[in-house]
N, C-alpha and C positions, 0 to 999 in steps of 0.2 A: 725551442722546440713550446707548441703549444698543448695540454691537452686535457682534455673536456671530456663530463660526466653529465650523464642522461642526454647525449643523444643519438638522435635517432636517425639511421642512414639507409637510404633508397636508391634500386637503381633507377635509371631515366624514365623508364614506363610505372614505375610503384607495385612492381609485383612481385619485388619482392625487397623486405624490410627486416632492419636488425636493431636490437641497442645493444653494442659489444660495450662490457667491461670498462674499457677506455678507449678515449678517442681520440690519437696524437696524429698530431699535423708536425712533421720532423723536416728537417731545413739542412741536414748533410747527411753523411751515411755514417759521421759517427751518432749521430739520434736513432738509425736504424742497427745498431750494432748493439745500443744501450739496449731501446724496447726489447728487440732480442732476448736479452740475460737475462732482463728484466721477468720477460714471460717463462722464461723456463723455472726463475725462481720462483715464482707465484702460479705457477702448474695450470696456466691459459692459455688458448692458441692468438694464434696472429694469420689476421692475414692482411694484404693491401690490396687498396683500394684506387682506383682512377676517375674517369667518367662517369660507371655507372655504366655504360652502353651494353653490356653484356643481357641477353633476357633471360640467360639463367640465372642460379643463385652460389655460381661461383667464386664470389665476393666474399659472401656471407660469412660475420662470423660474431658470436655470444660474447668471444676473449677482446683481444687487443685488436682495432679495426684500425690501420695505418691511410693516411690521406696523403697521396703525393701532389697534392695542389704548390708547396713549395720546393718540389725536387721537379723542375722544369728548365731548366740550364745547360747550356751549351758548356762544356767541358774543353779545359787544355786538353793535348796531345802531345807525347814527346816523341816525336816524327824518328830519334836515335835510336827507341826502343825497338822501332820498326825492322822486321824479316828483312822484305823490299820494300826500298823508298820510291820507286816512281810511278805510283797513283795515290802517293800521301792523300795528293789535292782532292781524291773524290772521298775521303776517309773525314767521315764528324765522329767529335765522340759529346752523347748527349747523357744528361738525366731520363728515367725511364717516366717520369711523370709530364715532360712537353708535351702536348696536346698535337695530334696531324696536321691539324691547320695550321697554330703557330709555325710548328717543326717547317710546311711548306712553304711559309712565307720567309724562314729566316732561312733555308737553304736557296731559294730563291735570287736571293741578297748576292751568294758565294756561287752565284751559277749552277747550280746543282739542283738534280730536282727527285726524286723516289721512281724506282724501276716499274711500281704496281702499288695500289691503294682497291682501299672498299670505296662501295660509292657514296660517304659519308667521312665527315672528320673529325668528329666533334672525338673521337677517340682517345686515351693516350697511347704511347710508345708502345709501352708496357703492357696495358690491356692487352690492344690488337694485336699486339705479337706472341705474347704467350695464351691467346685461346685460340689462336689459326686462325685472322683475318685475313685474306686471299687477296680479291682483284679480281681479273678477269684478264684473259690473253692465252693464249692456247700452249705458246712458244713466252710464256710471261711466267714465271716463279712467282708464289703467293708473296704475303709482305716481309715473313718473317726469312725469306731469302737473304735480305739485306745485310743481314747480324754476320758481324767476323767478330766479334768480343762482346762477352756479356759479364757485367758487375756482379754477381750473386754475394747479400748477405745469409748464410745459412745458420743451422744448430750452433748451440756456443756464438754468437753473433761473430764466427769465421767469417771471411770475406774471401772470394776465389775469384779469379779472371779466366775468364772459362772459353778456351778456344778449340776447334777442331786440330788433328795435329798437327799438321803444317797450316799455322793460324798467323798472324798478321805480327807477335810476337818477337824476336826473337830471345830465346829462353838464357843467351849466352849474355846476354846486356840487359837483361829484366831486371829491375830494380824497386818497384811501386812496394813505397813500406806499407806492410802491415795488409797487403793483399797475398793469396798463395796464386803462383801461375799453373793453370791446368792443361797442359794441352791433352786432348783427346776426342776420338770420333763418338766414341757412345756416351762420352758426358757432353759431348757439345751437343750431338742431335736429341738427347735426351731433357735437357733445361730449355731448347730453344721453343717448345710449346710444353712449356712444364703443369701451365693451372696454376700456379701460385704454390705447387707442392714440394718445390723443390728448396722455397726458399721468399727469399724478397728480393726482388732482379733492383740493383741500384740504377746500374747505365747499361750505354750498350756503345759498342762503336758500326757504325755505318757505313756500306759504301753503295752511292747511290752515282745516276748517272748523271752524265753533266746536261744540264739544263736543254732542254727537246720542246718539241713543236708538234702537235697534233690536230685531226683535221676529224671532226664525228660527222657522222650523217647518220641521219634515224632514216628505216623506209618501215612502210606497212609492208606485211608479206601473208599469206594465207597459212594457215599449220598445213593443212596438204601438198600444198608446194614446199614451204619449209623443211617439214617429214624427211623425205627423199635428198636433202643436200645436207642437212646433219647425218642423214645413216652412210653417208658416202664420205663425206666430210667435203664436200665439194663447194659449200657454205665458206670455209677455209680456203680461200683462193693463194696458190702460191704465183711469184713470177718466175721471170722465164731464168732466173739463177735459182729456182727451189726455195727461194726462202717466204715465208706468209708474206702477200699482199698488205692484208691488217696486221697494225699489232697487236690488237685486240678485238674479241665480238663479242657482245651479252644479247642475248634473249626477252623479252617480256611477253607475254601469250595472255587473253582471254581463256580460261575453263569454258565460260559457257559459249553456245554457240551465237552467231547473231542470227537476224531474222531471214538470211540465205542458208542459214544450217553450215555454217563457215566460223572457225576457229579465228579470231583476230589474231596476229603478231605485229609487234615492232622490233624488230632489228636494227644493232648500235654496232658503225663500226667505227674505229681508231684507226687512223690513217698515221703513221710518222712524216711528219713533214721536214724537206729540208731546208735549215734556216729559219729565220722571224719570217711566217706571213704579212703577205700585204693584204689587208682584210678589210672586203668591203664592209658596210653598216652590217647589213644581214647577218655577216663572220663573228660581230662583236658579242652579241650575245646567243643563248638558246630561243627555243619558242617563247616567247615573251609573255603569251601565255600563260602555258604553263607554269614556266617558271617562276613566275608573278604569284598568279592563283594558289600553287603548291608551295607555297611561303607564307600564304593569310592566314591566320589563326582561324576565320571565321570559314572561309573554303572544310577546314577538316572538322569546324562541328557538323557544318552540314553533311559532307558523307556520313560522319559519324549517326548523326539523327536518321541519318536514311535508310542504315544497314541496320537500324535498333527498330526504327517505327515501319517504314518503308521495303524492307529486305528484297522486294521483287522487284524494285529499280536497281539492284545491286549490278545485276549482268549490261546494262544497258549502261548504267556509271562509268562501266570497269569500260566499256568498249567508247562511251564518249572518249577516256581520259587518253586510253593509247593513240586515237585519232586526235588529241592536242599533244600529242610526244613527237608528231611527223615532225623535220626540220629539214630544208635542203642542207646546212652543213652548220656548224662552229668549230671558229679555229682559235687556239688561245694553246697558254702555256701548259706541258703534259697534266699537270696538279690539277690545275684549275679542269682540262676535259673528263680528267678521272673522276673527279667529285661529280655526283649524278643531279645535287640542285635539290628540292623539295622538302628542303632537311624539318620544317617543321610536322610536315607528315611524317617522315620516315621513323623521329623517335617518340613518332606514339605510336607505332606500329612493333610489333613483336610478329616471331615465323619459327618454325621446323629451317631445317636445310641439311643434302645431304650428297655424298659428293658420288658418285660410281665412275667406275674404269671406261674410260675409252677406247680400252679392247674391244669391247662389243657396244650394241646398242643398247644396252637393258636400262639407259637415262633413258629412250626414246619410250619403251616399254612402261615405263615408270610413272610418266609423266604420264603419257596415257591413259592406266590407270586409274592417277590422282583426279587428271579431269573428268574421266565417268563418275568419280567418288563424288568431287563435288556435283556435280549436275543429279546423281543421285539423290543425296542430303538436302538439295534445294525442292527436287522435286517431290520428296517423301515426309520430310521433316521441317521445310521451311529454313532450313539453316545454308549460308551463304559464302561464300571467300566475298574478303573487303577486299584484295588489293590484285593486282596482275600476279601469276606468277611468272619466277622468272630461272633465267638458264645463262651458267658463267661457265668459264673453259680457263682452267689452269694449268701448268707444267707440273710434272713430279719435282718432291719436297724429300731430303735427307732429313727431316724432322721425321724420329720416331713417331709423334701422337699427332702428328698432320695427317687429315682424312686423306691426302692426297702425297700420300708416302707412298713414294717410288710407286705413282704410276699417275701420268697425265687423268683427268679427272671434269666432267664435268657437275659441276651443283647444278640441283633443283630446289629455289627458294618459294617459300608459300608463304608468302605474310601475310597478317592481319594487320585491323586497325586493332587498338583498345578498345575495350570494350566491344566486340561482337560478341554478340548473343551464338553461345554453340560454339565459338571459336577454341575453346581447349578439347570440344569433345571431336572437332575435325581435323585437327591439328593431331591425335592421339589416332585416330584412323589414317592419316596421312604417312605417319612415321613408320605405322605396320606396312602398307606397302612397299614404302620404301626401302624397309627391313630388309620385307621379304624378298626385294630384288634384287641385295647384297648391296645395297647402299651405305653408306656411314655418317655418321650426324657430325655437323660442327657442332663446336662441343660451347661455343659460345652465347648456342640457339636452345631451344627447345628438345629437351632428349630424351623425354624421362623414358622409355622405353629402353633402354641399357640398364634404369635403376637393379642394382645386384645379380646382375650378370657378367663376371667376367669370363665368361666363355663367350659371351659374343663378342667384348674388346677385346679378348686374346684372339678370337678368328680374326677378327677386320685389324687389328694391329698387331703384324705378329713380331713388332719388338718389342711389345709391351711387356713382358719379364725383364730387360737388359734397363726397360726406363724404371720398374721398379727398383730394381739393384741402384741404382741410381738416387732413383730419392730415396733409398732407404741410408744410403750414406751421408745425405744434404739433410734428412730428415728423421732421425730414428727414431726418435721418440713421440712423433706425431703433433709439435710443435704449429706447423701450418699445413695440418688436416683444419679439414669442417666437415661437415653436410654434407655439402657436394664430392667431397669425395671419398668418404662414406657409402653414400649411398648407390655410386657407382662400383666404388672398392676400387679407389687410385692410390692406394696405401700399402705401403707393404707390413705398414705396422697395421693393418686392419685385416690386411688378409691372414697372415700371419696368427691374430689374434679364432678370424673367423675358423680357419682349421685347426686351431687347439680346441674353439665351441661344438665346432662338429667331430670332432673326435671323442671328447667327453658324454658329445650326446649318442654316440654309440655305444661308449661304453656302458652310459647308464641302461641305452634299448637291451641291450646284448641279454639274454637269456627270460626278458617281458614274454609270457604267454602269450600275445598277442604279434608279436614279432620274433621273423628270422633274420638273420646277417649274413652276408655275402663277402667275402672281402677280394677285391681286385684289383691289381694296381699300386696295392700298398695302402688303400682307403677302404673305410670299411663302407657299406651300404644299405643300409635299414629297407625291408621288404616287408609289407605285408602281406601276410600269412593268409 
């Protein structure tokens, strides 16, 4: 195992950097145990990092930073330990450091395919799963829903295999040396999206679909025509049997009106194909112009230059970029269609993204207010959106800290090119709008409006108290805390310290001539007289 000192690590967009006390490159689970135990002896914190795709500071650590670059292998799985063996061919045991790109290629050789995934594939499995990466498909689950079993290295270097109460492992025949089996719904649903706060996730057992093929079609629409189809859900057509006609749908739109006063949208539809398609030449690739130019560095640099020096061109540039996406169709293996391309630009962008309950149309109201704000900031402050807005639709999740916990949602995505002048200010205003409309922020994106607001987190994540209990079990001394978890108070230890400090402050202020105290529900509140 390599250990580096004086190492500077940054995420993909260089928004966050840290210089950890030690930077580890472990090669197996025993190295992870050693790292955790050493950190506890030294009294420092531990965080694991993958490809650094998260736009938040979720992976930052000034203590020990653990790279997963060597933990990227497929692992053996003892079928004899499974409770039910009739679907074992769809199960795969894999280390968490494998990138989604490499994972997809390996699974294709096994005639398997991911159920869903985000628009790019350079994230590691552990990073994508732990931060709630989703994908799109109103009847499809988020990426983490493929998980059937998790191996977690927690406090003390103890190792746990965590599954639901009716998990895939037969508890009567289980015999993995040095790994304790935990089959509990609360624990599993807490660990699924745990943001690195429970420990270091070493591996997963995932259940995939058999290899399938998709047809992607992109069509241009106007917002005034698309809006009623979203409102009454007619956009998500069903066939004669009541099944969704399209496996997945997403939308991209220009927040600025075109010269006719209309907002241009691109609707992307994915349709499941029966068997391997007989593709024509036109179906072999996406739009050659957009897919080729979108991965050329000079296109990104030219767009970034225009955003900085010629910002008034941005509405026109967004309009042309949406028109360039239009395709007749694109047919390919599932994961190749789910991958949306133009990666060179996408990994040089950042955003905030909020989930809205599809039980009502609050996402439409929020989106229109975001569009109005974009136009206001352009008109009055010369600040411009530098990428199209996006809509994605995802089925409810059992994971307690997933934004789509127990509800079908629409995600509103608001990306900006890195270096956009005023980008942070615009994102702050967007966050305020979407929070006001009951949106729930994506953990891996910009989410500073939840800083120090456990009340908001508990409001939107009803199982947050249960998640904290599980976190306290696996991280009792805060070994896996960092600035991210502390600023959001995603730590049972920090919450306890906060309560104690507030009580201490109340005691100090009690009797102060400028304050009077009222007592309610067992907690003091200091009120100016």
